[in-house]
PyMOL commands that place a pseudoatom at each C-alpha (Angstrom):
pseudoatom trace, name=CA, resn=UNK, resi=1, chain=A, elem=C, hetatm=0, pos=[55.177, 31.434, 17.598]
pseudoatom trace, name=CA, resn=UNK, resi=2, chain=A, elem=C, hetatm=0, pos=[52.271, 32.652, 15.280]
pseudoatom trace, name=CA, resn=UNK, resi=3, chain=A, elem=C, hetatm=0, pos=[48.779, 33.522, 16.860]
pseudoatom trace, name=CA, resn=UNK, resi=4, chain=A, elem=C, hetatm=0, pos=[45.720, 32.357, 14.892]
pseudoatom trace, name=CA, resn=UNK, resi=5, chain=A, elem=C, hetatm=0, pos=[43.541, 35.329, 14.367]
pseudoatom trace, name=CA, resn=UNK, resi=6, chain=A, elem=C, hetatm=0, pos=[40.658, 35.315, 16.484]
pseudoatom trace, name=CA, resn=UNK, resi=7, chain=A, elem=C, hetatm=0, pos=[37.184, 35.562, 15.087]
pseudoatom trace, name=CA, resn=UNK, resi=8, chain=A, elem=C, hetatm=0, pos=[34.872, 37.899, 16.466]
pseudoatom trace, name=CA, resn=UNK, resi=9, chain=A, elem=C, hetatm=0, pos=[31.518, 36.834, 18.366]
pseudoatom trace, name=CA, resn=UNK, resi=10, chain=A, elem=C, hetatm=0, pos=[29.038, 35.482, 16.334]
pseudoatom trace, name=CA, resn=UNK, resi=11, chain=A, elem=C, hetatm=0, pos=[31.376, 34.719, 13.465]
pseudoatom trace, name=CA, resn=UNK, resi=12, chain=A, elem=C, hetatm=0, pos=[31.979, 31.126, 12.464]
pseudoatom trace, name=CA, resn=UNK, resi=13, chain=A, elem=C, hetatm=0, pos=[34.245, 31.962, 9.367]
pseudoatom trace, name=CA, resn=UNK, resi=14, chain=A, elem=C, hetatm=0, pos=[31.826, 31.390, 6.536]
pseudoatom trace, name=CA, resn=UNK, resi=15, chain=A, elem=C, hetatm=0, pos=[31.919, 33.400, 3.411]
pseudoatom trace, name=CA, resn=UNK, resi=16, chain=A, elem=C, hetatm=0, pos=[28.477, 35.127, 3.015]
pseudoatom trace, name=CA, resn=UNK, resi=17, chain=A, elem=C, hetatm=0, pos=[29.245, 37.059, -0.181]
pseudoatom trace, name=CA, resn=UNK, resi=18, chain=A, elem=C, hetatm=0, pos=[32.515, 36.560, -2.272]
pseudoatom trace, name=CA, resn=UNK, resi=19, chain=A, elem=C, hetatm=0, pos=[33.925, 39.828, -2.642]
pseudoatom trace, name=CA, resn=UNK, resi=20, chain=A, elem=C, hetatm=0, pos=[36.446, 38.694, -5.380]
pseudoatom trace, name=CA, resn=UNK, resi=21, chain=A, elem=C, hetatm=0, pos=[34.946, 40.610, -8.056]
pseudoatom trace, name=CA, resn=UNK, resi=22, chain=A, elem=C, hetatm=0, pos=[36.523, 41.075, -11.637]
pseudoatom trace, name=CA, resn=UNK, resi=23, chain=A, elem=C, hetatm=0, pos=[38.126, 44.737, -12.088]
pseudoatom trace, name=CA, resn=UNK, resi=24, chain=A, elem=C, hetatm=0, pos=[38.709, 45.221, -8.563]
pseudoatom trace, name=CA, resn=UNK, resi=25, chain=A, elem=C, hetatm=0, pos=[42.321, 45.558, -7.187]
pseudoatom trace, name=CA, resn=UNK, resi=26, chain=A, elem=C, hetatm=0, pos=[42.230, 42.887, -5.189]
pseudoatom trace, name=CA, resn=UNK, resi=27, chain=A, elem=C, hetatm=0, pos=[40.765, 40.414, -7.586]
pseudoatom trace, name=CA, resn=UNK, resi=28, chain=A, elem=C, hetatm=0, pos=[42.569, 37.105, -8.114]
pseudoatom trace, name=CA, resn=UNK, resi=29, chain=A, elem=C, hetatm=0, pos=[41.292, 34.513, -10.792]
pseudoatom trace, name=CA, resn=UNK, resi=30, chain=A, elem=C, hetatm=0, pos=[40.237, 31.032, -9.595]
pseudoatom trace, name=CA, resn=UNK, resi=31, chain=A, elem=C, hetatm=0, pos=[42.369, 28.136, -10.798]
pseudoatom trace, name=CA, resn=UNK, resi=32, chain=A, elem=C, hetatm=0, pos=[41.215, 26.800, -14.040]
pseudoatom trace, name=CA, resn=UNK, resi=33, chain=A, elem=C, hetatm=0, pos=[40.111, 23.238, -13.509]
pseudoatom trace, name=CA, resn=UNK, resi=34, chain=A, elem=C, hetatm=0, pos=[39.972, 20.502, -15.856]
pseudoatom trace, name=CA, resn=UNK, resi=35, chain=A, elem=C, hetatm=0, pos=[36.662, 20.222, -17.391]
pseudoatom trace, name=CA, resn=UNK, resi=36, chain=A, elem=C, hetatm=0, pos=[35.549, 17.394, -19.521]
pseudoatom trace, name=CA, resn=UNK, resi=37, chain=A, elem=C, hetatm=0, pos=[34.269, 18.511, -22.985]
pseudoatom trace, name=CA, resn=UNK, resi=38, chain=A, elem=C, hetatm=0, pos=[30.717, 18.640, -23.289]
pseudoatom trace, name=CA, resn=UNK, resi=39, chain=A, elem=C, hetatm=0, pos=[29.119, 15.320, -25.215]
pseudoatom trace, name=CA, resn=UNK, resi=40, chain=A, elem=C, hetatm=0, pos=[27.849, 15.988, -28.497]
pseudoatom trace, name=CA, resn=UNK, resi=41, chain=A, elem=C, hetatm=0, pos=[24.048, 15.957, -29.407]
pseudoatom trace, name=CA, resn=UNK, resi=42, chain=A, elem=C, hetatm=0, pos=[23.646, 12.309, -30.641]
pseudoatom trace, name=CA, resn=UNK, resi=43, chain=A, elem=C, hetatm=0, pos=[20.333, 12.640, -31.867]
pseudoatom trace, name=CA, resn=UNK, resi=44, chain=A, elem=C, hetatm=0, pos=[19.600, 15.900, -33.796]
pseudoatom trace, name=CA, resn=UNK, resi=45, chain=A, elem=C, hetatm=0, pos=[15.939, 16.862, -34.570]
pseudoatom trace, name=CA, resn=UNK, resi=46, chain=A, elem=C, hetatm=0, pos=[14.764, 15.859, -37.994]
pseudoatom trace, name=CA, resn=UNK, resi=47, chain=A, elem=C, hetatm=0, pos=[13.188, 18.334, -40.468]
pseudoatom trace, name=CA, resn=UNK, resi=48, chain=A, elem=C, hetatm=0, pos=[9.708, 17.469, -39.125]
pseudoatom trace, name=CA, resn=UNK, resi=49, chain=A, elem=C, hetatm=0, pos=[10.333, 17.850, -35.624]
pseudoatom trace, name=CA, resn=UNK, resi=50, chain=A, elem=C, hetatm=0, pos=[11.968, 21.133, -36.217]
pseudoatom trace, name=CA, resn=UNK, resi=51, chain=A, elem=C, hetatm=0, pos=[9.085, 22.214, -38.105]
pseudoatom trace, name=CA, resn=UNK, resi=52, chain=A, elem=C, hetatm=0, pos=[6.781, 21.179, -35.506]
pseudoatom trace, name=CA, resn=UNK, resi=53, chain=A, elem=C, hetatm=0, pos=[8.574, 23.112, -32.886]
pseudoatom trace, name=CA, resn=UNK, resi=54, chain=A, elem=C, hetatm=0, pos=[8.719, 26.195, -35.034]
pseudoatom trace, name=CA, resn=UNK, resi=55, chain=A, elem=C, hetatm=0, pos=[5.004, 26.112, -35.575]
pseudoatom trace, name=CA, resn=UNK, resi=56, chain=A, elem=C, hetatm=0, pos=[4.206, 25.538, -31.879]
pseudoatom trace, name=CA, resn=UNK, resi=57, chain=A, elem=C, hetatm=0, pos=[6.194, 28.537, -30.928]
pseudoatom trace, name=CA, resn=UNK, resi=58, chain=A, elem=C, hetatm=0, pos=[4.493, 30.488, -33.650]
pseudoatom trace, name=CA, resn=UNK, resi=59, chain=A, elem=C, hetatm=0, pos=[1.164, 29.626, -32.324]
pseudoatom trace, name=CA, resn=UNK, resi=60, chain=A, elem=C, hetatm=0, pos=[1.854, 30.604, -28.923]
pseudoatom trace, name=CA, resn=UNK, resi=61, chain=A, elem=C, hetatm=0, pos=[3.240, 33.818, -29.880]
pseudoatom trace, name=CA, resn=UNK, resi=62, chain=A, elem=C, hetatm=0, pos=[0.084, 34.526, -31.638]
pseudoatom trace, name=CA, resn=UNK, resi=63, chain=A, elem=C, hetatm=0, pos=[-2.082, 33.473, -28.756]
pseudoatom trace, name=CA, resn=UNK, resi=64, chain=A, elem=C, hetatm=0, pos=[-0.322, 35.695, -26.704]
pseudoatom trace, name=CA, resn=UNK, resi=65, chain=A, elem=C, hetatm=0, pos=[-0.572, 38.608, -29.271]
pseudoatom trace, name=CA, resn=UNK, resi=66, chain=A, elem=C, hetatm=0, pos=[-4.382, 37.823, -29.613]
pseudoatom trace, name=CA, resn=UNK, resi=67, chain=A, elem=C, hetatm=0, pos=[-4.961, 38.074, -25.810]
pseudoatom trace, name=CA, resn=UNK, resi=68, chain=A, elem=C, hetatm=0, pos=[-3.220, 41.632, -25.475]
pseudoatom trace, name=CA, resn=UNK, resi=69, chain=A, elem=C, hetatm=0, pos=[-5.112, 42.572, -28.888]
pseudoatom trace, name=CA, resn=UNK, resi=70, chain=A, elem=C, hetatm=0, pos=[-8.524, 41.584, -27.247]
pseudoatom trace, name=CA, resn=UNK, resi=71, chain=A, elem=C, hetatm=0, pos=[-7.712, 43.184, -23.987]
pseudoatom trace, name=CA, resn=UNK, resi=72, chain=A, elem=C, hetatm=0, pos=[-6.651, 46.473, -25.748]
pseudoatom trace, name=CA, resn=UNK, resi=73, chain=A, elem=C, hetatm=0, pos=[-9.804, 46.362, -27.862]
pseudoatom trace, name=CA, resn=UNK, resi=74, chain=A, elem=C, hetatm=0, pos=[-12.154, 45.880, -24.566]
pseudoatom trace, name=CA, resn=UNK, resi=75, chain=A, elem=C, hetatm=0, pos=[-10.282, 48.888, -22.852]
pseudoatom trace, name=CA, resn=UNK, resi=76, chain=A, elem=C, hetatm=0, pos=[-10.721, 51.044, -25.912]
pseudoatom trace, name=CA, resn=UNK, resi=77, chain=A, elem=C, hetatm=0, pos=[-14.583, 49.809, -26.201]
pseudoatom trace, name=CA, resn=UNK, resi=78, chain=A, elem=C, hetatm=0, pos=[-14.869, 50.719, -22.638]
pseudoatom trace, name=CA, resn=UNK, resi=79, chain=A, elem=C, hetatm=0, pos=[-13.430, 53.939, -22.568]
pseudoatom trace, name=CA, resn=UNK, resi=80, chain=A, elem=C, hetatm=0, pos=[-15.551, 55.082, -25.674]
pseudoatom trace, name=CA, resn=UNK, resi=81, chain=A, elem=C, hetatm=0, pos=[-18.916, 53.791, -24.611]
pseudoatom trace, name=CA, resn=UNK, resi=82, chain=A, elem=C, hetatm=0, pos=[-19.030, 54.090, -20.900]
pseudoatom trace, name=CA, resn=UNK, resi=83, chain=A, elem=C, hetatm=0, pos=[-16.066, 55.827, -19.142]
pseudoatom trace, name=CA, resn=UNK, resi=84, chain=A, elem=C, hetatm=0, pos=[-16.067, 59.102, -21.508]
pseudoatom trace, name=CA, resn=UNK, resi=85, chain=A, elem=C, hetatm=0, pos=[-19.893, 59.435, -22.037]
for i in range(1, 85): cmd.bond("trace and resi %d" % i, "trace and resi %d" % (i + 1))
show_as sticks, trace
zoom trace
């Protein structure tokens, strides 16, 4: 008769961190599962929608750059006119 290994006190047998790491000697790849193919994009963006997305992203980037530029300008002005006097 084979005995089941007993768990230490306080151990309920759950896995907290999976130690099956690729590149380690004990690594064993998981069995591959049948994954259904991803559905194709049924409604591609029109040229006008794509242009609006690009323009929105560009304006957002320019707004962030403007905020950083104003902050740097104010810091340099503060240093020049108040701190270093």
